[in-house]
C-alpha positions as CSV (number, residue, x, y, z in Angstrom):
1,M,0.0,0.0,0.0
2,V,1.4,3.4,-1.0
3,S,1.7,6.0,1.7
4,R,0.5,9.6,1.4
5,H,4.1,10.9,1.2
6,E,5.0,8.4,-1.5
7,A,2.0,9.4,-3.6
8,E,2.9,13.0,-3.3
9,I,6.4,12.3,-4.4
10,A,5.2,10.3,-7.4
11,D,3.2,13.3,-8.7
12,L,6.4,15.4,-8.9
13,G,9.0,15.6,-11.6
14,P,12.3,13.7,-11.3
15,Q,14.4,16.6,-10.0
16,R,11.7,17.7,-7.6
17,R,11.2,14.1,-6.5
18,I,14.9,13.8,-5.5
19,Q,14.7,17.1,-3.6
20,Q,11.5,16.2,-1.8
21,A,12.9,12.7,-0.9
22,A,16.0,14.4,0.6
23,V,13.8,16.7,2.7
24,L,11.8,13.8,4.0
25,S,14.9,11.9,4.7
26,D,16.3,14.8,6.7
27,L,13.1,15.0,8.7
28,H,13.3,11.4,9.5
29,F,17.0,11.0,10.4
30,G,17.6,14.5,11.8
31,G,20.8,15.0,9.8
32,P,22.0,16.3,6.4
33,A,21.2,13.9,3.6
34,G,24.0,15.2,1.4
35,G,21.5,15.9,-1.3
36,L,20.5,12.3,-1.9
37,P,18.8,9.6,0.1
38,G,21.0,7.0,1.7
39,G,23.8,9.5,2.7
40,A,26.5,8.1,4.9
41,D,26.4,11.0,7.4
42,R,22.8,10.6,8.5
43,R,22.2,10.2,12.3
44,P,19.0,9.1,14.1
45,V,16.9,11.8,15.7
46,E,17.7,12.2,19.4
47,P,14.6,12.3,21.6
48,K,13.8,15.8,23.0
49,I,11.9,16.7,26.2
50,T,8.8,18.7,25.3
51,G,5.9,20.1,27.3
52,G,3.7,17.2,26.2
53,S,6.2,14.6,27.5
54,I,6.6,16.3,30.8
55,W,2.8,16.4,31.3
56,D,2.6,12.7,30.4
57,G,5.2,11.9,33.1
58,I,3.4,14.0,35.7
59,R,0.1,12.3,34.8
60,L,1.7,8.8,35.0
61,I,3.1,9.6,38.4
62,F,-0.1,10.8,40.0
63,V,-2.3,8.3,38.3
64,G,-0.1,5.4,39.3
65,I,-1.6,5.3,42.8
66,L,-5.1,5.3,41.4
67,S,-4.5,2.9,38.5
68,T,-6.2,-0.4,38.1
69,G,-3.8,-1.8,35.6
70,R,-3.0,-1.5,31.9
71,D,-5.3,-1.6,28.9
72,A,-4.7,-3.3,25.6
73,A,-2.6,-0.4,24.4
74,G,-0.3,-0.5,27.3
75,A,-1.3,2.7,29.0
76,L,-2.3,3.1,32.7
77,T,-6.0,3.0,33.2
78,W,-7.8,5.3,35.6
79,G,-9.8,4.2,38.6
80,F,-9.8,4.1,42.4
81,N,-7.6,1.2,43.6
82,A,-8.4,0.7,47.3
83,Q,-5.7,-1.9,47.7
84,N,-3.0,0.5,46.7
85,I,-4.4,3.2,49.0
86,G,-4.4,0.7,51.9
87,N,-0.8,-0.4,51.2
88,M,0.2,3.3,50.9
89,L,-1.2,4.0,54.5
90,F,0.6,0.9,55.8
91,R,3.9,2.0,54.4
92,A,3.3,5.5,55.7
93,T,3.2,4.3,59.3
94,P,7.0,3.9,59.8
95,L,7.7,7.0,57.7
96,I,5.5,9.2,59.9
97,L,7.2,8.0,63.0
98,T,10.7,8.3,61.7
99,G,9.8,11.7,60.4
100,L,8.6,12.6,63.9
101,S,11.9,11.3,65.3
102,V,13.9,13.6,63.0
103,A,11.5,16.6,63.6
104,V,11.7,16.4,67.4
105,A,15.5,16.5,67.2
106,F,15.4,19.4,64.8
107,K,13.2,21.3,67.2
108,T,15.8,21.0,69.9
109,G,18.7,22.0,67.6
110,L,19.9,18.4,67.0
111,F,20.3,16.5,63.7
112,N,19.1,12.9,64.4
113,I,20.7,10.9,61.6
114,G,20.6,7.9,63.9
115,A,17.0,7.0,63.1
116,P,18.1,3.9,61.1
117,G,19.9,2.4,64.0
118,Q,17.1,3.3,66.4
119,Y,14.7,1.7,64.0
120,L,16.8,-1.5,63.9
121,M,16.9,-1.7,67.7
122,G,13.2,-1.3,67.9
123,T,12.9,-4.1,65.3
124,L,15.1,-6.4,67.3
125,A,13.3,-5.8,70.6
126,S,9.8,-6.0,69.3
127,L,10.3,-9.2,67.2
128,C,12.2,-11.0,70.1
129,I,9.3,-10.3,72.5
130,A,6.6,-11.1,70.0
131,L,8.2,-14.4,69.0
132,G,9.8,-15.3,72.3
133,I,6.8,-15.2,74.6
134,P,4.5,-18.2,73.9
135,S,1.0,-17.2,73.1
136,A,-0.3,-20.4,74.6
137,S,0.5,-19.0,78.1
138,V,0.2,-15.2,77.7
139,P,-2.7,-13.5,75.9
140,V,-1.9,-12.3,72.4
141,G,-3.0,-8.7,73.2
142,V,-0.6,-8.5,76.2
143,I,2.2,-9.8,74.0
144,W,1.5,-7.2,71.4
145,V,1.5,-4.4,73.9
146,L,4.7,-5.6,75.5
147,S,6.3,-5.9,72.0
148,L,5.3,-2.3,71.2
149,L,6.6,-1.0,74.5
150,G,9.8,-3.0,74.1
151,G,10.5,-1.6,70.6
152,M,9.8,1.9,72.0
153,L,12.2,1.4,74.9
154,A,15.0,-0.1,72.8
155,G,14.8,2.9,70.4
156,A,14.8,5.4,73.3
157,I,17.9,3.8,74.9
158,W,19.7,3.7,71.5
159,G,18.7,7.4,70.8
160,A,19.9,8.5,74.3
161,I,23.4,7.4,73.7
162,P,24.2,10.2,71.1
163,G,22.4,12.5,73.5
164,L,24.6,11.6,76.4
165,L,27.7,12.0,74.3
166,K,26.5,15.4,73.1
167,A,25.5,16.7,76.6
168,L,28.4,15.4,78.6
169,L,31.4,15.3,76.2
170,N,30.1,17.8,73.5
171,I,30.6,15.2,70.8
172,N,28.8,16.1,67.6
173,E,25.5,14.1,67.4
174,V,26.0,13.4,63.7
175,L,29.2,11.5,64.3
176,A,27.7,9.7,67.3
177,C,24.6,8.7,65.4
178,I,26.7,7.3,62.5
179,M,28.6,5.2,65.0
180,T,25.5,3.9,66.7
181,N,23.9,3.1,63.4
182,W,26.6,0.7,62.3
183,I,26.8,-0.9,65.7
184,A,23.0,-1.5,65.6
185,A,23.3,-3.0,62.1
186,N,25.9,-5.5,63.2
187,L,24.3,-6.2,66.5
188,V,20.9,-7.0,64.9
189,T,22.6,-9.3,62.4
190,W,24.5,-11.2,65.1
191,M,21.5,-11.5,67.4
192,F,19.2,-12.9,64.8
193,D,21.9,-15.1,63.4
194,I,22.2,-17.0,66.8
195,S,18.5,-16.8,67.5
196,S,15.8,-19.5,67.1
197,F,13.5,-17.2,65.2
198,K,14.8,-17.9,61.7
199,N,12.2,-19.2,59.3
200,V,12.8,-22.9,59.0
201,V,9.3,-23.9,57.9
202,E,9.8,-22.7,54.3
203,N,13.0,-24.4,53.3
204,T,13.5,-22.2,50.3
205,K,14.1,-19.2,52.5
206,S,17.2,-18.2,54.3
207,G,17.9,-15.2,56.5
208,Y,14.2,-14.5,57.2
209,I,12.6,-14.1,60.6
210,Y,9.2,-15.5,61.3
211,K,6.2,-13.3,60.9
212,T,4.7,-12.3,64.2
213,S,1.5,-14.1,63.1
214,F,3.5,-17.4,63.5
215,N,3.0,-16.8,67.3
216,G,-0.5,-15.4,66.8
217,V,0.6,-11.8,67.3
218,A,-0.7,-9.2,64.8
219,T,-1.8,-5.6,64.9
220,P,-5.6,-5.3,64.9
221,K,-7.2,-4.2,61.6
222,L,-9.8,-2.1,63.4
223,G,-12.1,-2.5,60.4
224,L,-9.7,-0.8,58.0
225,D,-9.4,-4.0,56.0
226,K,-13.0,-3.6,55.0
227,I,-12.5,-0.1,53.7
228,F,-9.3,-1.1,51.9
229,P,-9.8,-4.8,51.0
230,G,-6.8,-6.8,49.9
231,S,-4.3,-4.4,51.4
232,Q,-1.9,-4.7,54.3
233,I,-3.4,-1.8,56.3
234,N,-4.0,-2.2,60.0
235,G,-4.5,0.0,63.1
236,G,-0.9,1.1,63.1
237,I,-1.6,4.1,61.0
238,L,-4.1,5.4,63.6
239,V,-1.5,4.9,66.3
240,A,1.0,6.9,64.3
241,I,-1.5,9.8,63.8
242,V,-2.3,9.8,67.5
243,L,1.4,10.0,68.4
244,A,2.0,12.8,65.9
245,I,-0.9,14.8,67.5
246,A,0.6,14.1,71.0
247,V,4.0,15.3,70.0
248,Y,2.5,18.5,68.6
249,I,0.7,19.1,71.9
250,I,3.8,18.5,73.9
251,L,6.0,20.8,71.8
252,E,3.5,23.6,71.4
253,K,1.3,23.6,74.5
254,T,3.5,22.4,77.4
255,T,6.3,23.9,79.5
256,F,8.5,20.9,78.7
257,G,8.1,21.5,75.0
258,Y,9.0,25.2,75.4
259,Q,12.1,24.2,77.2
260,L,13.1,21.8,74.5
261,K,12.6,24.5,71.8
262,A,14.5,27.0,73.9
263,C,17.5,24.7,74.1
264,G,17.3,24.3,70.4
265,S,17.2,28.0,69.7
266,N,20.1,29.0,72.0
267,R,21.5,26.4,74.4
268,H,23.5,29.0,76.4
269,A,20.7,31.4,76.7
270,A,18.4,28.6,77.9
271,R,21.0,27.6,80.5
272,Y,21.3,31.3,81.7
273,A,17.5,31.3,82.1
274,G,17.7,28.3,84.4
275,I,16.6,25.6,81.9
276,P,18.6,22.3,82.3
277,D,20.1,22.1,78.8
278,K,22.0,18.8,79.2
279,R,18.9,17.0,80.5
280,N,16.8,18.3,77.7
281,I,19.4,17.2,75.0
282,V,19.3,13.7,76.4
283,L,15.5,13.6,76.7
284,S,15.0,15.0,73.2
285,M,17.2,12.3,71.6
286,A,15.6,9.6,73.8
287,I,12.1,10.7,72.6
288,A,13.4,10.8,69.0
289,G,14.7,7.2,69.4
290,A,11.5,6.0,71.0
291,L,9.5,7.3,68.0
292,A,11.7,5.5,65.5
293,G,11.6,2.3,67.5
294,T,7.8,2.6,67.7
295,G,7.7,2.9,63.9
296,A,9.7,-0.3,63.5
297,A,7.5,-2.2,66.0
298,L,4.2,-1.1,64.3
299,Y,5.6,-2.2,60.9
300,W,6.9,-5.6,61.9
301,L,4.1,-6.4,64.3
302,S,1.6,-6.3,61.5
303,G,1.7,-10.0,61.1
304,N,2.1,-10.0,57.4
305,T,5.7,-8.9,56.9
306,E,8.9,-10.9,57.3
307,F,12.1,-9.4,58.5
308,Y,15.0,-10.3,56.2
309,W,17.9,-9.7,58.6
310,T,20.8,-10.4,56.3
311,T,20.1,-7.3,54.3
312,Y,20.4,-5.1,57.4
313,Q,24.1,-5.4,57.4
314,S,23.3,-2.2,55.5
315,L,21.0,0.4,57.1
316,P,17.3,0.5,56.4
317,A,16.1,3.2,54.0
318,V,13.0,4.0,56.0
319,G,15.2,5.5,58.7
320,F,16.9,7.9,56.3
321,N,13.6,8.7,54.6
322,G,12.4,10.3,57.8
323,I,14.8,13.2,57.0
324,P,13.0,14.3,53.8
325,V,9.6,13.7,55.6
326,A,10.7,16.1,58.4
327,L,12.1,18.6,55.9
328,L,9.0,18.5,53.7
329,A,6.8,19.1,56.8
330,I,9.1,21.9,58.1
331,N,9.4,20.0,61.3
332,N,5.7,20.4,62.1
333,P,4.4,17.2,63.7
334,I,1.0,17.6,62.0
335,G,2.6,18.2,58.7
336,V,4.7,15.1,59.2
337,I,1.5,13.0,58.8
338,F,0.8,14.3,55.3
339,A,4.4,14.3,54.3
340,G,4.8,10.7,55.3
341,I,1.7,9.7,53.3
342,F,3.0,11.6,50.4
343,M,6.4,9.8,50.5
344,A,4.6,6.5,50.8
345,M,2.5,7.4,47.7
346,L,5.7,8.0,45.8
347,D,6.9,4.5,46.8
348,I,3.7,2.9,45.6
349,V,3.7,4.9,42.4
350,G,7.3,3.9,41.8
351,M,6.3,0.3,42.0
352,Q,3.4,0.9,39.7
353,L,5.4,2.7,37.1
354,T,8.1,-0.1,37.3
355,N,5.6,-2.9,36.9
356,L,3.2,-1.4,34.4
357,T,5.5,0.8,32.3
358,A,9.1,0.9,31.0
359,Y,10.2,3.4,33.7
360,N,13.3,2.6,35.7
361,E,12.8,1.3,39.3
362,Y,15.0,4.2,40.6
363,I,12.6,6.9,39.5
364,T,11.1,7.1,43.0
365,D,14.6,7.7,44.5
366,V,15.2,10.5,41.9
367,I,11.9,12.2,42.8
368,I,12.6,11.9,46.6
369,S,16.1,13.4,46.0
370,V,14.7,16.4,44.2
371,I,12.2,16.9,47.0
372,V,14.9,16.8,49.6
373,Y,17.0,19.3,47.7
374,L,14.2,21.7,47.1
375,S,13.0,21.4,50.8
376,A,16.4,22.1,52.1
377,F,16.8,25.0,49.6
378,S,13.5,26.5,50.7
379,L,14.6,26.3,54.4
380,V,17.8,28.2,53.5
381,I,15.8,30.9,51.7
382,R,13.4,31.1,54.7
383,M,16.3,31.6,57.2
384,M,17.8,34.3,55.0
385,L,14.5,36.2,54.8
386,M,14.0,35.9,58.6
387,N,17.5,37.2,59.3
388,L,16.9,40.1,56.9
389,R,13.6,40.9,58.6
390,K,15.2,40.8,62.0
391,R,17.9,43.2,60.9
392,K,15.3,45.6,59.5
393,E,13.3,45.4,62.8
394,A,16.4,46.0,64.9
395,K,17.3,49.0,62.8
396,A,13.9,50.5,63.0
397,T,13.8,50.0,66.8
398,A,17.2,51.7,67.2
399,E,16.0,54.7,65.2
400,T,12.9,55.1,67.2
401,T,14.5,54.7,70.6
402,A,17.6,56.9,70.0
403,P,17.4,60.3,71.8
404,V,16.5,63.3,69.6
405,P,18.7,66.4,70.3
406,T,16.7,69.5,71.1
407,E,17.7,73.0,70.0
408,A,18.7,73.9,73.5
409,A,20.6,70.8,74.0
410,A,22.3,71.3,70.6
411,Q,23.7,74.7,71.6
412,P,26.4,74.8,74.3
413,L,25.4,76.8,77.4
414,D,27.6,79.8,78.3
415,T,28.2,79.3,82.0
416,P,30.0,82.3,83.6
417,E,33.2,81.5,85.3
418,E,33.1,81.5,89.0
419,T,35.1,84.3,90.6
420,P,37.2,83.5,93.5
421,P,36.1,85.1,96.7
422,D,39.4,87.0,97.3
423,A,39.3,88.4,93.8
424,E,35.7,89.6,94.3
425,D,36.7,91.4,97.5
426,E,39.7,93.1,95.8
427,T,37.5,94.2,92.9
428,R,35.0,95.7,95.4
429,K,37.8,97.6,97.3
430,G,39.2,98.9,94.1
431,G,35.8,100.4,93.2
432,E,35.4,102.0,96.6
433,D,38.9,103.6,96.4
434,A,38.1,105.1,93.0
């Protein structure tokens, strides 16, 4: 079958036909044809980013969470996917709590990069309690509560270590957190390696720890599985939201929260005002560690996830992802809820795009990196604007409070010189003699 362009060329003369073919060839190959088709210097056209392709990428990203699959043409189809939404909220639970961990430390002037280690210690404690206490002798609900409290306490202890080093020895908390992170990674690997919690039921697996449901322990669904059928969601997301609200109330509405923020603003000024700065540094890092450990406990106590401990000779990404969550929320505990859900959405979308399209699996990491950069850049701009405003206010205050010289004060007063008494008497005598 003859195409439209071939038919148009056939209607032209020989010379015109050659010219037209050369033009069409240039359009196709993107390079000079040398006057004739089949030139040796032709190069394929390189793809260019246009407004339409950018919009298609944005549409694919945001429709991924709501997609129901692919149609015959290979495109994502629209629709409300309750399963993906439920999985998104399930993945958001540890992100919210690790984001709170980083945000609390930021509020007190500390950079908690130790959330991965605190997360691992919370994992170790919660799984050991959940799998170590037999459910035949202790009620399942009691085991679950003890496991949650154990994960919280383990994270608090591990977070307090950098706090003590900072308060007592003035060791930078970033260096101390990096040290504790790798100690936790190796400690968890060693403890689970010698434990009896390794999955030996499924012979094809190695390095996996039993699900907590193996002992009958699982986080209650609280009816959320009916709203999001087929998903991994449970009541852990509600616990995370309640803890975020509690942290907001403590920081903004209590004296203790005011002291923590005062130490973060100016440690020396807080000490001068009578606030125990060393105690607050340790407590803030302990609270941050407790939140990270709670996030690990809620995630692994779900009963539907297995802990693959051999991979944690490296640090878990969920601990580091708490940093962009806190930055995106501007360290606001309420904002951390929405930032954590948004980051979880990107995770689900990344899996959707990888499975349903030709997009690379690392597209989510690239998006998160861009978010982290822009969030940090916005904070820098915000600090610069605040400093500029403070300088302007200080200048205006100085101008209004400075004394204004009056006309009388501006001119020096002519004070007569005092005449000594003896000279005054001599002057009077001289006048009388005259």
